[in-house]
C-alpha positions as CSV (number, residue, x, y, z in Angstrom):
1,M,0.0,0.0,0.0
2,R,1.3,3.4,-0.9
3,W,0.2,6.8,0.3
4,C,-0.2,10.0,-1.6
5,A,1.6,13.2,-0.5
6,S,-0.2,15.3,2.0
7,S,0.5,18.6,3.7
8,T,-0.5,20.2,7.0
9,R,-3.0,23.0,6.6
10,A,-4.3,25.4,9.2
11,S,-6.3,28.2,7.7
12,A,-9.8,29.6,7.3
13,A,-10.3,27.5,4.2
14,G,-10.0,24.2,6.1
15,P,-8.8,22.5,9.2
16,S,-5.3,21.0,9.7
17,R,-4.5,18.1,7.4
18,L,-2.6,15.1,8.7
19,R,0.5,14.0,7.1
20,S,0.9,10.3,6.6
21,S,4.4,10.5,8.0
22,S,3.3,12.2,11.2
23,S,-0.1,10.7,12.0
24,T,1.0,7.2,12.5
25,P,2.2,5.3,15.6
26,P,6.0,4.8,15.6
27,A,5.7,1.1,14.9
28,A,4.0,1.9,11.5
29,H,6.6,4.3,10.2
30,A,9.0,1.8,8.8
31,A,6.3,-0.1,7.0
32,R,5.0,3.0,5.2
33,P,6.6,3.9,1.9
34,T,6.7,7.6,1.0
35,R,5.4,9.0,-2.2
36,T,5.6,12.4,-3.9
37,D,3.8,11.7,-7.1
38,P,0.0,11.6,-6.4
39,A,-0.9,10.8,-10.0
40,S,1.0,7.6,-10.0
41,A,-0.8,6.2,-6.9
42,T,-3.3,4.4,-9.1
43,A,-0.5,2.1,-10.2
44,T,0.1,0.8,-6.7
45,P,-1.2,-2.7,-5.6
46,K,-4.8,-2.6,-4.3
47,E,-4.7,-3.6,-0.7
48,E,-7.8,-2.9,1.4
49,I,-8.2,-1.9,5.0
50,F,-10.3,-5.0,5.8
51,T,-7.7,-7.4,4.5
52,D,-4.4,-5.7,5.2
53,E,-3.6,-5.7,8.9
54,E,-0.9,-2.9,8.9
55,L,-3.0,-0.7,6.6
56,A,-6.0,-1.2,8.8
57,R,-4.1,-0.1,11.9
58,R,-2.7,3.0,10.2
59,F,-6.1,3.9,8.8
60,R,-7.9,3.5,12.1
61,Y,-5.2,5.7,13.9
62,D,-5.3,8.4,11.2
63,L,-9.1,8.7,11.1
64,L,-9.4,9.1,14.9
65,R,-6.5,11.6,14.9
66,L,-8.2,13.5,12.0
67,S,-11.4,13.7,14.1
68,D,-9.5,15.1,17.0
69,Q,-7.8,17.8,15.0
70,L,-11.0,18.8,13.2
71,A,-12.7,19.2,16.6
72,K,-9.9,21.6,17.7
73,H,-10.2,23.8,14.5
74,R,-14.0,23.6,14.2
75,T,-14.7,26.7,16.3
76,V,-12.2,28.8,14.5
77,Q,-13.4,27.6,11.1
78,S,-17.1,28.3,11.9
79,A,-16.2,31.8,13.0
80,Q,-14.2,32.6,9.9
81,T,-16.3,30.9,7.2
82,A,-18.9,33.1,5.6
83,P,-22.4,31.8,5.0
84,P,-23.1,30.6,1.4
85,S,-24.6,33.1,-0.9
86,Q,-28.3,32.9,-1.4
87,T,-27.9,33.5,-5.1
88,S,-25.3,30.7,-5.7
89,A,-26.4,28.0,-8.1
90,A,-27.0,24.5,-6.8
91,H,-24.1,23.2,-8.9
92,D,-21.7,25.8,-7.4
93,R,-22.9,25.1,-3.8
94,Y,-22.4,21.3,-4.3
95,A,-19.0,21.9,-5.9
96,S,-17.9,24.1,-2.9
97,Y,-19.1,21.4,-0.5
98,L,-17.2,18.7,-2.3
99,E,-14.1,20.9,-2.2
100,E,-14.6,21.4,1.6
101,C,-14.9,17.6,2.0
102,E,-11.7,17.0,0.0
103,R,-9.8,19.5,2.1
104,T,-11.0,17.8,5.2
105,I,-11.0,14.0,4.5
106,G,-9.1,13.8,1.3
107,R,-10.0,13.2,-2.3
108,P,-10.2,9.4,-2.1
109,L,-12.7,9.3,0.7
110,T,-14.7,12.2,-0.9
111,L,-14.9,10.1,-4.0
112,K,-16.1,7.2,-2.0
113,L,-18.8,9.2,-0.2
114,F,-20.1,11.2,-3.2
115,G,-18.1,10.1,-6.3
116,G,-20.7,7.6,-7.6
117,T,-23.3,10.3,-8.3
118,T,-21.4,13.6,-8.4
119,T,-22.7,16.5,-10.6
120,P,-21.8,15.9,-14.2
121,G,-18.6,17.7,-15.2
122,L,-17.6,18.3,-11.6
123,T,-13.9,17.5,-11.1
124,L,-12.3,17.1,-7.7
125,G,-8.8,18.5,-7.1
126,P,-5.5,16.8,-6.4
127,R,-5.3,13.5,-4.6
128,W,-4.6,13.5,-0.8
129,G,-4.3,10.5,1.5
130,P,-4.7,6.9,0.5
131,V,-6.0,5.9,-2.9
132,A,-9.8,5.5,-2.9
133,D,-9.8,1.8,-3.8
134,D,-7.3,1.1,-1.0
135,V,-9.6,2.6,1.7
136,I,-12.8,0.8,1.0
137,D,-13.3,-2.8,0.0
138,E,-15.0,-2.5,-3.4
139,N,-15.8,-6.2,-3.6
140,L,-17.8,-6.0,-0.4
141,D,-19.7,-3.0,-1.7
142,A,-21.2,-4.9,-4.7
143,S,-24.9,-5.5,-4.3
144,D,-25.1,-8.3,-6.9
145,G,-23.3,-11.5,-7.4
146,D,-23.3,-15.1,-6.3
147,P,-21.8,-15.6,-2.8
148,E,-19.9,-18.5,-4.3
149,D,-18.1,-16.2,-6.7
150,T,-15.8,-14.5,-4.2
151,D,-12.4,-15.2,-2.7
152,Q,-13.0,-13.0,0.3
153,K,-11.6,-14.5,3.5
154,E,-12.9,-14.1,7.0
155,M,-10.9,-11.8,9.3
156,P,-8.9,-13.4,12.1
157,P,-10.4,-13.0,15.5
158,D,-7.8,-10.6,16.8
159,R,-8.3,-8.2,13.9
160,K,-12.1,-8.3,14.4
161,R,-11.5,-7.4,18.0
162,E,-9.3,-4.4,17.0
163,W,-12.1,-3.2,14.6
164,R,-14.7,-3.6,17.3
165,Q,-12.6,-1.5,19.8
166,W,-11.9,1.1,17.1
167,T,-15.6,1.4,16.1
168,A,-16.5,2.2,19.7
169,R,-13.9,4.9,19.9
170,A,-14.8,6.3,16.5
171,V,-18.5,6.6,17.5
172,E,-17.5,8.3,20.8
173,R,-15.3,10.8,18.9
174,T,-17.7,11.6,16.1
175,V,-21.0,11.6,18.2
176,P,-19.8,12.4,21.7
177,R,-22.3,12.1,24.6
178,E,-21.4,15.7,25.5
179,G,-20.4,18.4,23.2
180,E,-20.9,19.0,19.5
181,P,-20.6,16.1,17.0
182,A,-17.9,15.9,14.4
183,L,-18.4,17.3,10.9
184,L,-21.2,15.5,9.1
185,M,-18.9,14.1,6.4
186,L,-16.9,12.3,9.2
187,R,-20.1,11.0,10.8
188,V,-21.2,9.6,7.4
189,L,-17.8,8.1,6.8
190,V,-17.8,6.3,10.1
191,A,-21.3,5.1,9.5
192,R,-20.4,3.6,6.1
193,L,-17.4,1.9,7.6
194,F,-19.7,0.5,10.4
195,V,-22.1,-1.0,7.8
196,Q,-19.2,-2.6,6.0
197,L,-17.7,-4.0,9.2
198,L,-21.0,-5.6,10.0
199,G,-21.0,-7.1,6.5
200,H,-17.5,-8.5,7.2
201,G,-18.9,-10.4,10.3
202,V,-16.8,-8.4,12.8
203,W,-19.6,-9.0,15.4
204,R,-20.8,-12.6,15.9
205,F,-24.6,-13.3,15.6
206,D,-24.8,-13.8,19.3
207,D,-23.1,-10.4,20.0
208,D,-25.4,-7.4,20.1
209,S,-22.8,-5.0,21.3
210,W,-22.9,-3.2,18.0
211,R,-26.5,-2.1,18.3
212,A,-26.1,0.7,20.9
213,P,-23.2,2.5,19.1
214,L,-24.9,2.1,15.7
215,A,-28.1,3.5,17.1
216,R,-26.2,6.5,18.6
217,L,-24.4,7.1,15.3
218,T,-27.6,6.7,13.2
219,Q,-29.4,9.3,15.3
220,G,-26.3,11.5,15.0
221,L,-26.6,11.4,11.2
222,V,-29.6,13.7,11.3
223,P,-28.2,17.0,9.9
224,R,-28.1,20.0,12.1
225,A,-28.4,23.6,11.1
226,A,-24.6,24.0,11.5
227,D,-24.0,21.3,8.9
228,E,-25.4,23.4,6.0
229,I,-25.2,20.6,3.4
230,P,-26.5,21.0,-0.2
231,D,-29.4,18.8,-1.4
232,E,-27.2,16.5,-3.4
233,A,-25.1,15.6,-0.4
234,F,-28.2,15.3,1.8
235,Q,-29.3,12.5,-0.4
236,H,-26.2,10.5,0.4
237,V,-26.7,11.2,4.2
238,T,-30.3,9.9,4.1
239,A,-29.3,6.8,2.2
240,V,-26.7,5.9,4.8
241,T,-29.1,6.7,7.6
242,A,-31.7,4.4,6.2
243,V,-29.3,1.5,5.8
244,C,-28.2,1.9,9.4
245,M,-31.8,1.9,10.6
246,G,-32.5,-1.2,8.5
247,L,-29.6,-3.0,10.2
248,L,-30.9,-2.0,13.6
249,L,-34.3,-3.5,12.8
250,S,-32.7,-6.9,12.0
251,E,-33.9,-9.4,14.7
252,A,-35.6,-6.4,16.4
253,S,-39.2,-5.2,16.6
254,L,-40.5,-1.7,16.7
255,T,-43.3,-2.9,18.9
256,G,-41.4,-5.3,21.2
257,G,-40.2,-4.8,24.7
258,A,-36.7,-6.3,24.6
259,P,-33.7,-3.9,25.0
260,H,-32.8,-4.0,21.3
261,D,-36.5,-3.5,20.3
262,L,-36.7,-0.4,22.5
263,L,-33.4,0.9,21.1
264,A,-34.6,0.4,17.5
265,A,-37.9,2.1,18.3
266,R,-36.2,5.2,19.8
267,T,-33.9,5.5,16.8
268,W,-36.9,5.0,14.4
269,Q,-38.7,8.0,16.0
270,T,-35.7,10.1,15.4
271,V,-34.9,9.2,11.8
272,K,-38.2,8.0,10.2
273,E,-38.7,11.2,8.2
274,R,-35.1,10.9,6.9
275,V,-35.6,7.2,6.0
276,A,-38.7,8.1,3.9
277,E,-36.5,10.4,1.7
278,A,-33.8,7.7,1.0
279,E,-33.2,6.7,-2.6
280,T,-32.4,3.1,-3.5
281,D,-29.9,3.9,-6.2
282,I,-27.7,5.9,-3.8
283,A,-27.9,3.2,-1.1
284,E,-27.1,0.4,-3.6
285,D,-23.5,-0.2,-2.6
286,L,-24.5,-0.6,1.1
287,L,-27.0,-3.4,0.4
288,I,-24.2,-6.0,0.8
289,P,-24.6,-9.7,0.0
290,P,-24.1,-12.0,3.0
291,R,-20.8,-13.5,1.8
292,L,-18.9,-13.9,5.0
293,A,-19.7,-15.8,8.3
294,H,-21.6,-13.8,10.9
295,A,-22.4,-11.0,8.3
296,H,-25.1,-8.6,9.4
297,V,-26.4,-7.1,6.2
298,L,-29.6,-5.5,4.9
299,S,-31.2,-7.4,2.0
300,R,-33.0,-5.7,-0.9
301,S,-36.4,-7.0,0.3
302,R,-35.9,-5.7,3.8
303,W,-34.8,-2.4,2.4
304,E,-38.0,-2.1,0.4
305,R,-40.1,-3.0,3.4
306,L,-38.2,-0.3,5.4
307,L,-39.1,2.4,2.9
308,D,-42.7,1.3,2.7
309,L,-42.9,1.5,6.5
310,A,-41.3,5.0,6.5
311,H,-43.8,6.2,3.9
312,S,-46.8,5.1,5.9
313,D,-48.4,7.3,8.5
314,D,-50.7,4.5,9.6
315,P,-49.6,3.1,13.0
316,V,-51.5,-0.1,12.2
317,A,-49.3,-0.6,9.1
318,L,-46.3,-0.6,11.4
319,I,-47.8,-3.4,13.5
320,A,-48.9,-5.3,10.4
321,A,-45.3,-5.1,9.0
322,E,-43.9,-6.4,12.2
323,L,-46.3,-9.4,12.2
324,V,-45.3,-10.3,8.7
325,G,-41.9,-11.4,10.0
326,E,-43.8,-13.8,12.3
327,E,-45.9,-15.2,9.5
328,L,-49.0,-13.5,10.8
329,T,-51.4,-11.5,8.7
330,L,-53.3,-8.5,10.1
331,E,-56.3,-7.2,8.2
332,S,-59.1,-4.8,9.0
333,D,-62.5,-6.2,8.4
334,H,-65.3,-3.5,9.0
335,G,-63.8,-2.3,12.2
336,I,-62.5,-5.7,13.4
337,Y,-58.8,-6.6,13.1
338,L,-58.6,-10.2,11.8
339,I,-55.4,-12.1,12.5
340,S,-54.5,-15.3,10.6
341,G,-51.3,-17.3,10.3
342,K,-49.4,-20.2,11.7
343,F,-50.5,-20.6,15.3
344,S,-52.5,-23.1,17.3
345,N,-53.5,-21.1,20.3
346,P,-55.3,-17.8,19.3
347,V,-55.5,-16.4,22.8
348,P,-51.9,-15.1,23.2
349,V,-51.9,-13.9,19.6
350,A,-55.1,-11.9,20.0
351,A,-54.0,-10.5,23.4
352,R,-50.7,-9.3,22.0
353,V,-52.1,-7.6,19.0
354,A,-54.8,-6.0,21.1
355,A,-52.1,-4.6,23.4
356,L,-50.2,-3.3,20.4
357,L,-53.2,-1.7,18.7
358,G,-54.3,-0.2,22.1
359,R,-51.2,2.0,22.0
360,H,-52.7,3.9,19.1
361,L,-56.5,3.2,19.1
362,E,-59.0,4.1,21.8
363,T,-61.2,1.0,21.2
364,V,-59.8,-2.2,19.8
365,L,-61.6,-5.2,18.4
366,V,-59.3,-8.2,17.5
367,H,-60.3,-11.6,16.1
368,A,-57.6,-14.3,15.9
369,V,-58.5,-17.5,13.9
370,A,-56.5,-20.7,13.3
371,D,-57.8,-24.2,12.4
372,G,-61.3,-23.7,13.5
373,R,-60.2,-22.2,16.8
374,W,-60.8,-18.5,17.5
375,T,-60.6,-15.8,20.2
376,F,-62.2,-12.4,20.1
377,I,-61.1,-9.5,22.2
378,A,-62.7,-6.1,22.7
379,W,-60.4,-3.7,24.6
380,R,-60.9,-0.2,25.9
381,R,-59.2,0.6,29.1
382,P,-60.1,-0.4,31.8
383,Y,-62.4,-3.1,30.4
384,L,-61.3,-6.2,28.5
385,A,-64.0,-8.5,27.0
386,V,-62.9,-11.9,25.7
387,A,-65.0,-14.5,23.7
388,G,-63.8,-17.9,22.5
389,S,-64.9,-20.9,20.5
390,R,-65.8,-24.1,22.3
391,A,-62.2,-25.3,21.9
392,M,-60.7,-22.1,23.4
393,W,-62.2,-20.5,26.5
394,P,-65.8,-20.8,25.4
395,G,-68.3,-18.0,26.0
396,W,-67.8,-14.4,27.2
397,R,-65.6,-13.1,30.0
398,V,-65.1,-9.5,31.1
399,Y,-62.0,-8.3,33.0
400,R,-61.2,-5.0,34.7
401,V,-57.6,-4.3,33.9
402,P,-55.4,-2.0,36.1
403,P,-53.3,0.8,34.6
404,S,-50.1,-1.2,34.8
405,A,-51.5,-4.2,32.9
406,T,-52.4,-4.9,29.3
407,P,-54.5,-7.6,27.5
408,E,-51.3,-9.5,26.9
409,S,-50.1,-9.4,30.5
410,R,-53.6,-10.3,31.7
411,L,-54.4,-13.2,29.4
412,T,-51.0,-14.9,29.0
413,G,-48.6,-16.7,31.3
414,G,-51.0,-19.2,32.9
415,E,-53.0,-22.2,32.0
416,G,-56.7,-21.5,31.2
417,P,-58.7,-18.3,31.7
418,P,-57.4,-16.1,34.5
419,R,-59.5,-15.3,37.5
420,A,-57.8,-12.0,38.5
421,G,-59.9,-9.0,37.6
422,L,-62.8,-11.1,36.3
423,V,-66.0,-9.0,36.6
424,A,-68.4,-11.0,34.4
425,G,-68.7,-14.5,33.0
426,P,-68.2,-17.0,31.8
427,V,-71.5,-16.7,30.0
428,P,-72.7,-18.2,26.6
429,L,-71.9,-16.3,23.4
430,G,-75.6,-15.5,23.0
431,R,-75.8,-13.7,26.3
432,T,-73.3,-10.8,25.8
433,P,-72.4,-9.1,29.1
434,P,-73.4,-5.4,29.4
435,A,-69.7,-4.3,29.6
436,A,-69.0,-6.1,26.3
437,L,-72.1,-4.6,24.7
438,E,-70.9,-1.1,25.7
439,L,-67.4,-1.8,24.1
440,M,-69.1,-2.8,20.9
441,Q,-71.3,0.2,20.9
442,Q,-68.3,2.5,21.4
443,A,-66.6,0.7,18.4
444,G,-69.8,1.1,16.2
445,I,-70.3,-2.7,15.9
446,D,-73.7,-4.4,15.9
447,P,-73.7,-7.3,18.5
448,A,-75.9,-9.5,16.4
449,D,-73.7,-9.0,13.3
450,L,-70.6,-9.7,15.4
451,L,-71.9,-13.0,16.7
452,R,-72.7,-14.1,13.2
453,R,-69.2,-13.3,12.0
454,L,-67.6,-15.1,15.0
455,L,-69.7,-18.2,14.4
456,D,-68.7,-18.3,10.7
457,H,-65.3,-19.4,11.9
458,G,-66.6,-22.3,14.1
459,P,-68.9,-22.6,17.2
């Protein structure tokens, strides 16, 4: 691996640049060749940071050092940089932004972040830093191809550990818990690297330690007023944000109660509007095929479901999308939410969906049906009415549910119908209790029509 010439800059036009000869730990100096001809760098061998141990170590060190130096100069730069002219053309503003990125992180990384879809005719300046192909693993970026058609090798465990440790530090430097975040271009760069490291299987499937830093970084990708990025660059930011959000949703539920579910839900609330603006063609290179062991990647189908979810303002659509992953179908049938799918006991299914819908709807009617067995739930706090077929809790029961409980917590976890909170029943289906009648009236459902619809699925 060879590095292009760089120089230290400290001016109003840009923050201090790092020299390759001064930004590296002493152990790496002997291994780094010097170079004074930037144009000839493309003739050097293509070694990548994910496969070359020494290059990876230098790259990690330099990027964190760059983040530190940018933080020192950011206040001065902000005070000296004039705001963009309101009359500048979009092309000129984007060109200026790319030049700023090049001064800050170098031409190769700027090309990697924006080079695929830069404005036609826009040429970046001299090369600085490592050659673009040497920084990012192009093979891993490919979104097509047969997993068999690759010679990629899995990282050794010690190198994976180094990358995990570096990622935690990089997130802390670019999105600190206290103080201002790093420049947006650095936040995006770290996010892209994070996505690729997940694709390289740096974290095992049973290791969720990546979720918290990725969630923090994803939320930190939301542009701030101080970022002042042009629309063309904003499209790249939203694409990376959406991919990161999609990865956080892997094996997680926006409606669940586990720690990784709650983490994903909080992040979703922050970035949903940004995800809705993401464009598939810009995110293409981050939809990585699962070529390596333990790879955490976002598939094309999951990407499309993510965008559909972001475009929907219907909270029920969110719940329905979550249930699809569990092979459950949720449909609205004249005011009643019908659940079908692969389950044998409809009680916990109906109770869970009633609890989820109850977060968004005042009165909820749920009917879960499977193999001639069914359970119906009418829920409006504090009353919970439950009806079942002969095979599943036959007849009507009405419960009074305390503020701390839900239909799911009340009806699941034991064998048979619970006794706690029972205020009416059990009574036959034809003798609907007054509290259940009131719930149906509030939902605008005719009791006789409801009984007929329930019995259509079995007595």
